[in-house]
C-alpha positions as CSV (number, residue, x, y, z in Angstrom):
1,X,4.6,3.7,-0.4
2,X,4.8,6.5,-2.8
3,X,1.4,7.1,-5.0
4,X,1.6,9.5,-8.2
5,X,-1.8,11.1,-9.5
6,X,-2.8,12.0,-6.0
7,X,-3.7,15.9,-5.6
8,X,-6.4,16.5,-3.1
9,X,-8.7,15.2,-0.3
10,X,-11.1,13.4,-2.5
11,X,-7.8,11.3,-3.9
12,X,-6.4,11.0,-0.4
13,X,-10.4,9.0,0.7
14,X,-10.5,7.1,-2.8
15,X,-6.7,5.5,-1.9
16,X,-7.7,5.3,1.8
17,X,-11.0,3.5,1.4
18,X,-9.4,1.0,-1.5
19,X,-6.3,0.1,0.7
20,X,-8.7,-0.6,3.9
21,X,-10.7,-2.5,1.7
22,X,-8.0,-5.2,1.2
23,X,-8.3,-7.8,3.5
24,X,-5.6,-8.2,6.1
25,X,-5.2,-4.5,5.9
26,X,-4.9,-3.1,9.7
27,X,-4.5,0.6,9.0
28,X,-3.6,2.6,6.3
29,X,-2.3,6.3,6.9
30,X,-3.0,8.1,3.8
31,X,-1.4,11.7,2.4
32,X,-0.9,13.2,-0.7
33,X,1.4,11.0,-2.3
34,X,1.7,8.8,-0.2
35,X,0.7,6.0,2.2
36,X,1.9,4.0,4.9
37,X,-0.1,0.7,5.3
38,X,0.1,-2.0,8.3
39,X,-1.1,-5.3,7.2
40,X,-0.9,-9.0,7.9
41,X,1.9,-10.0,5.3
42,X,0.1,-14.0,6.0
43,X,-3.2,-12.1,4.5
44,X,-2.2,-9.4,2.3
45,X,0.7,-8.9,-0.2
46,X,2.3,-5.6,-1.8
47,X,0.7,-6.6,-5.1
48,X,-2.4,-6.5,-3.6
49,X,-2.0,-3.5,-1.9
50,X,-0.7,-2.0,-5.3
51,X,-3.5,-3.5,-7.5
52,X,-6.1,-1.8,-4.8
53,X,-4.4,1.5,-5.4
54,X,-4.5,1.3,-9.2
55,X,-8.2,0.1,-9.3
56,X,-8.8,3.4,-7.3
57,X,-7.3,5.2,-10.4
58,X,-3.8,5.9,-8.9
59,X,0.0,4.6,-9.4
60,X,1.8,3.3,-6.7
61,X,5.7,4.2,-7.7
62,X,7.7,2.8,-4.9
63,X,7.1,0.5,-2.0
64,X,9.1,-0.4,0.6
């Protein structure tokens, strides 16, 4: 997923923690501007991932 508003290591950490806190997320590889998330689609949804990123103060601009 593409994420806007990230500009530093603190941002990466905040988004990583937010995504990993979602039940069903197995791994989140976060870099400035993007994240690759491996999750159980039975437990977690893309909408929940978007919501977690938004709660951390950032915006998902595109999700596959």
